[in-house]
C-alpha positions, 0 to 999 in steps of 0.5 A: 779176531773180527767183530763188527755191529750193524747199526742204523746210527752212528753216534757216540752212544752207539759207541759207548755201547760197543766198546764194553761190549767188544772189551768183553768179547775179546776172549783169550786176547789181552788187549785189543787194539782199534784203527779210528778215523776222525769221525765225531763219534770216534773222537768224542770226549764222552766214550769210556774206553775200557782198559783193555782197548787202545785207540789207534787214530788214522792220519787226518790226510794219509797221502799214501792211501790217496789214489789220486796222488799216486797218478 
């Protein structure tokens, strides 16, 4: 399933509204895993993470995805 949000503001409050909606929209999927970077609004301690969502943090410095290092 792919689902997104278009907004003019990205902050912890926006994420706090997104997560419950994503949790409800997951439909027949019992669990969702979100690949998230370390943006401040992704790592806020204020976020209420629903039980059926897991955040999978991306590495701070992923060398295999850095095309300059491959050259």
